[in-house]
C-alpha positions as a printed Julia matrix, in Angstrom:
81×3 Matrix{Float64}:
  27.6   -75.06   87.43
  30.37  -76.19   89.67
  30.49  -77.21   93.07
  28.72  -75.05   96.09
  30.94  -74.1    98.89
  29.65  -73.25  102.44
  31.79  -71.31  105.29
  32.37  -73.36  108.92
  33.8   -73.07  111.5
  36.18  -76.08  112.3
  36.81  -76.25  115.84
  39.74  -74.33  116.84
  38.04  -71.05  115.88
  39.02  -70.63  112.15
  37.0   -70.72  109.27
  37.19  -72.9   106.36
  35.33  -73.52  102.88
  33.71  -77.0   102.55
  31.7   -78.62  100.05
  28.14  -78.16  100.64
  26.1   -80.53  102.04
  22.05  -80.01  101.81
  20.69  -81.5   105.41
  19.69  -84.65  105.9
  16.18  -85.71  106.49
  16.98  -85.98  110.03
  18.47  -82.68  110.6
  15.59  -81.14  109.18
  13.32  -83.11  111.68
  15.38  -82.03  114.28
  15.31  -78.41  113.54
  10.86  -78.69  112.91
  10.99  -80.63  115.95
  12.77  -77.69  117.77
  10.77  -75.5   116.21
   7.39  -77.18  117.66
   8.44  -76.92  121.0
   9.06  -73.19  120.74
   5.76  -72.74  119.17
   4.2   -74.87  121.95
   6.4   -73.06  124.84
   5.03  -69.76  123.3
   1.03  -70.93  123.07
   1.38  -71.79  126.67
   2.86  -68.63  127.99
   0.3   -66.41  125.58
  -2.7   -68.64  127.19
  -0.86  -67.96  131.07
  -0.82  -64.27  130.35
  -4.95  -63.98  128.52
  -5.75  -66.16  131.6
  -4.1   -63.76  134.05
  -5.36  -60.25  132.25
  -8.92  -62.01  132.21
  -9.18  -63.16  135.98
  -7.43  -59.5   136.38
 -10.0   -57.43  134.22
 -12.93  -59.82  135.68
 -11.54  -58.5   139.27
 -11.82  -54.9   138.63
 -15.4   -55.15  137.72
 -16.73  -56.9   140.26
 -14.76  -54.65  142.43
 -16.34  -51.53  140.57
 -19.85  -53.34  141.16
 -19.28  -53.61  144.64
 -18.47  -50.03  144.93
 -21.43  -49.23  143.3
 -24.11  -51.03  145.08
 -22.99  -49.59  148.3
 -23.02  -45.51  146.53
 -26.23  -46.45  145.09
 -28.4   -46.6   148.12
 -26.73  -43.49  150.01
 -27.79  -41.47  146.42
 -31.27  -42.9   146.49
 -31.61  -41.52  149.96
 -30.34  -38.69  149.16
 -32.25  -37.63  145.95
 -36.09  -39.08  147.89
 -35.64  -36.39  150.82
């Protein structure tokens, strides 16, 4: 098997072929670290959105129960008469 080449930017806006170099361990570690940071950021955002949605649903349920408490006595009085 011959030498493998990869297309890279030479910094002047031109592309050229260079011999392929496998990534160093430090490059792989940086990529994993970056991916982990994005995963943590996504988890934080998901947690915040979930918390806001839960609070909103609980507020809606409490509001409905409060309205129901006001309506039920009036219905009971009108049905007993």
